[in-house]
Each structure stands twice: as C-alpha cells, then as structure tokens.
N, C-alpha and C positions, 0 to 999 in steps of 0.2 A: 746651397742650391744644387739641384741635380742636373745632369746633362740631358740632352734631348730636347732642346728648345724648339718650340713650334711657331714662335713669332720672331724669327731672326731678322726679318726685314723691317720690323717696326722697332724703333730705337727704345721706346719706353717699355716694350713688352719683351725684349730680347732675353731677359733672364728667367721668364716664365717656362718651367719645364712641363713636359708631358704628364709626368706623375702628379705634379701639383694641380694641373689643370683637371686631371681625371679624378683625383681624390675629392676635389671641391664638389664635383657633381655627384659623387658617391654620397658625401655628407648631405648634400642638398636633397637627394632622393630619399635618404633616411628620414629627413624631416617630414616629408610628405607621406612616407610609409607609416610613421608613427601617428601622424594626424589622421590618416584613414583608419588605423587600428583603433584609436581612441573613439573616433566617430562611430565606428561599427559597434564597439562594445557598449557605448552609451545608448545607441538606438536599441540594441538587444535588451538592455536593462529597462528602458522606458517603453518597450513595445507594447506591453499590456497595461500600461498606466492610463488613466483618463487625461493626463496632462501631455500626451504624446504630441498632439498637434501644436501646443503651445510652446513647449521647450525645445523640440528638435530643430526648428528653424533658427532659434537663438544659439543653440550649441554649434550648429554648422557655421553660423556667421562668426562666432568667437574663435573656433578652430581655424577657419580660413584666415582670419585676421592674425592669429598667432603664427600660423605657417608662413604667411607673407613677411611679417617683420622678423621672424627668426631667420628666413632666408637672407634678408638684407643685413642683419647683424652678423650672421656666419660670414657673408661676403666681406664685411669690414674687418672682422677679427682675423680671418683666415689670411687675408692679403695685406694686413696692417703694415708689415715691414717691407712690403714691395714698393719699389721706387715709383713704379708706374701709377700707383694709386694716388699719389700726391704730385704727379708730373703735370705741370701747367701746359696744357695743349692750346690754350688760348689766353691772350692777355690783352687788356685794353685799359687805358688810363690808370695803370698801376694795379688793376684787378687781375689776379691769376685764377683762371677757371680750371679746376681739376675734377677728376672722376669722383673723388671723395666728396667735394662740395656739391656736385650734382646729385649724388645719392643722398646726401643730408637734405637737400632741398626737396627731393622726392618723398623722403620719409616725413618731413614737416607737413607738406601739403596733404598727402594721402592720410597721415595720422589725424590731422585736424578734420578732414572730411569724414572720416570713419567715426571719430569721436562725436561730432556734432550730429551726424545722422543717428547714431545709437542713442544719444541724449534726447533728441526730439522724437524719436520712435517709442522709447521705453520710459522715459522720465517725464517729459512734458505732458503726455495725456493724463497722468495722475494729477498734475498741477492744474490742468484745465478743468478736470472733473471737480476738483475741490472748490474752484472759483466759479463754476458754472459758465465756462466760456464756450461759445458755440463753435461749430466746425469751421466756418468761414474765417472767423477771427484767429482761431488757433493755427489754421493754415498760413495766414498772413505772418503771424508771429514767428512760426518755424522758418519761413523763407527769409524773414529779416535777420534772424539769428544766424542762419546758415551763411548768408551773403556777408555779414559782418565778420564772422569768425574766419571764412575763407579769405577775405580781404586782409585781415590781420596776419594770417598765415603766409600769404604771398608776400606781405611786407616783411615779415620776419625772414622768410626765405631769401629775398633779395638782399636784405641786410647781412645775412650769414654769408652769402656768396661774396659780398663786398660791393655790391652795386649802390650808387648814390640815389636815394629816393627822390631827391630833388631833381636830378637829371631825368629820373624815370617819369616824374610828373610832367616835365616838358615834353617828353615823348608821347605820353598819353594826351596831352593837350594838342599837339600836332595831329595825332591820330584821330582825336575827336573831330577836329576840323575837317580832316579827310573823310571821316564817316558822314559828317553833316552834308558834304557836297556830293560824295560819290555813292554812298549807300544810305540814302535818305529814308527808304522804307524800313530798313533794319533799325536805324536809329529812332524812327517814329514809333516802331512797335515796342522798342526797348523802353522808351520814356512812357508809353502808353501802359506798359506792364507795371511800371513803378506807380503810375497814378492809380491803376486798379487796386494794387496791393494796399495803398495808403487810404484812398477814398472809399474803397470797397462798395462800388456801385452794384456789384454782384459778387457772390462768394461761392466757394466750393460746396457742392451739394445742392445748389439751387437749380431750378428748372428754367431754361430760357428758350425762346423761339428765334430761330435764325433761318431765314429764307423758307418760312412755313414748315420748318422741321423743329420739333420740340426735343430737347435733350438735356441731360444732367451735366453740370460742370464738374469734371473729375479732377482737373489740376490747372493751376494758373502759373505759368512760367513767365519769365521776363519778356520773351519775344512772342509767345502765342499761348492760347488757352485750349485745353483739350475738353471737348464736349462729347459725351457719349449718348448717341440716340438709340431709340428702341429697335429700329430695323434697318437704319442706314449706316450702321457702323459707327466709327469714331471720326469726328470732325476736328481738325486742327485749325483753329480760327485765329488769325493775326490779331493781336491786342488792339491795334489801331481801329479795327472794325467796331469794337465795343465803345470806343470813345467818339467816333465820327458818325456812326449809324444809330438808328433807333432800334434798340433790342428790347423785346418784351420779356419781362421777368414773370414767369408763370408760377413761381413758388407760392406767392401769397394770393394769387388770383384763382377764382374758381374756374374749373375746366368744363367746357361744353362741347358736346358733339354737335357740329353745325353743318347743315346741308342747305345749299341754295338751289332753286329750281326755277326755270322760266317757261311759261306756257304761252301759247299763241294768243294774239288779240282776238277778242270775241268770246273768250271762255268765261264761264260763270265764276267770278272771283270768290264768291262766298262758298260755292261748291268746292273749288280747288282748295281753299284753306280748310274746309271740313275734312276733305280726303287726306290731306297732309297730316292733320291732327290725328285722324283715325290711324294712319300708317305708323306714326310715331308711338302712339299709345300701344299698338299691337307689338311692335318691336321691343319697346321698353319692357313690357310684361314677359316677353319671351326670352329675354336676356338676363342672365344671373348678374347681380352686383349693382344693377342700376338703382339709385335711390327711389323708393317707392312713393315717398311723399312729395316728389317733384312732378309738376305737370309740363308737358312740352309747351314751348313758346312759339307759336306760328305767327308770322307777320307778312303782310303784303308790303314789300319794301321799296318798289319803284316801278317806273314806266321806262321802257326803252323804244326805239323805233319800231321794232316788230316783236316785242315781248313784254310780258308782265312778270315781274320778279317776286318770288316768295322765299322766305327763309324760315327754317325750323331749328330750334335749339333745345337740346336736352342735357340736363346736368349729369356729369359723370365724375368718377373719383380718380381716374388715372388715365395716362396717355394711351395705353393699350386698349382700354375700354372705349376711349373716344374713337380710335380708328376703326374698331370692329363695329361699333354701333353706327357710325357714319355710313359704313358700307351697307349694313342691314337696312338703314333708313332709305338709302337710294333704291335698293331692290323693292322695299315695300311701297314706296311712293310710285315707282314705275309700274308695278303690278296694278295698283288701284287706278292709276290714270288710264292705262290701256283698257281696263275692265269697265270704265265709265266714260269712255270716248272723250277724254281730255287730251288735247294735242299739245305736245311740247313745242316750244318756239323753234323755228327753223334757224339754222346757223346763218350768221351774217357773212356775206361774201367779203373777201379782202378788199381794203380800201383801194388798192391799185388795180383792181380787176375792172 
C-alpha cells in the first residue's frame, strides 16, 4: 500500500491511497477513449456503405455495453484485494451486505435487461416474421418475456445477496395490501395493463378514438398506454380508462368525414338537403385522395326546439383527410346557405338564464 490516504476518517477505506484512486480513474478513462476510437474508426469504415443506418446504431449499443461492463470488471479486479470491497457495512438476519455484493446485483439486473432488450429487438422480429405474427401480439410477447426475465434476474440477485425469498414474498404481500388501500388508482392501472396485454382488446399500431381524438397506439405499458395523435401530440392514457370506458377501435372501421348542421324552423328541408349534397360533391371533387366512387350521404337526422338537424358523411381514407375535408365541408355549406337565404338555427340560451 502507498502512503497518502484520502479516506482516513472512514474505517473501511483508510488504506486506499491517492495513487491507487487516481490510477483507477486513468484506466477507466482509457476504456472510454478506446471505445470512442473504435466507434469513430468503424463509422469511418461504414460511412459510404448502404448499411450505415442499420449497423451504426447496433455498433454504438454494443460498444456502450462493453464499456459499461468493462468498467465494472475493472473496478472488481483492481480493488479485489482491498478489505473495504468485502467489508460488511450492513447486516441483518445473518446477511452481510458488502459493496462487492451490490456491484454483483447491479451487474446481474442490468445484464439481464440489456440481453433481453437486444434479443427482443434483433432476434424476435425474425421469429415473428417466420410465423406471420402481427405487431400487437409480438409486442405482448416481448413485454411478457421482458417482465419474466427481469423477475428471475431480481430473484437471482436477491439470492446472491443472501436475502430469503420467502421473507421477501411476505414483504411484497404486505406492500400489496398497502398499495390496494393507499394507491388504488396505481394498482388498478397496473392490473388493467396486465388485462390489456393478455386479452388484447386493443393492440400496438391500432387506431383508437379517445375524447373525440383519433390516434395510434404506440406503446402499452403496465400503468399507461401511449397514444400518438395527428395534431394533438402524444396522449398518455391510464390503462384503467380502456377497461372501464367505451373506447372506439377505428382500425377495422371505415373513416368518414362527418359534419352536422342545424337550420332554423321554417326552412325548406328538401332544399337544405340538396344544398348540403351539392357542397359535399363540390368539395370532394376539389380535394385530392377522396374516393371517387363514393357518394356523400346526407340525412335529416332530427328535430329540436328551435332547429332542424342535418348530417353529411363522406368516406375518407385517413385521419388527416377526415379533418381537412370536414373543414372544407363547413366552408362550402356555409357559403351555399348564405347565398340561398337559408338561415342557421339560433344558439339556445343557457338553461339557467
């Protein structure tokens, strides 16, 4: 051991010298310098190849992985003979927790996480393709594999440290009771996430309508589901919402641009219907992408105290077209109504006025 200790006040670190501490960080820096050099060299080699976009992310992930675990292995081997590495700083029921055991636990958990993510990202898609498995089911299988492996990794980690899994089960049981009473919403969303993954009432990639907003499901997590809309950004929806509320699945349904309009009592209903149909046909022909073989569906849908309600529907192919055509239909209908002296229904006053 060299002189010049830097942790004299800490019993288990009192033998660690300045030189040892400094040289460890020199070797650690050398690992990352080598990693950056290899990464830069490989990028230069693949710079002009057509496989650049495919291989560079994989190479970066592998090099980051190697650098991380090389750092941990360096730490263990460099300080292997130091007493503080195996010094028990905490002990309960005969279990001595040391820095070495904590590092081993971190390695097991992170290694399992990285392995399973790599496996589901690069190996499982090939298997799904061979068996013609759709995106929704493949996502569910990936999540089940991930949760199972991580549970086993945690169990192995606790066993390595010396914790009794029976006692741990009791702790989780008590914790579960506490969650059930104190954090009911989180527990309900967690259970709902498991139900969604197994029952698959909706899947990743499907279009759903939530609060009159249509979006695509991007990810199903245990607590929430991520839905990406066209213009309103990303919505994070609690899983309990999908179990308890009526959610429209738009993936298998035909999309329609739908506009409702109300006219005043005394209006010529046949004339109103004709004007709406004329406006719809005009806007359909002026907009690219609208199916030409479809005719607008105009209906007189109801009576109210001071209004006559009409509705027009036009078949469209996607959500963006639906929103743009609905706006154009409103402009076209308003223009024809004003030009033909058709009065819109007056707004009803609030009930408490």
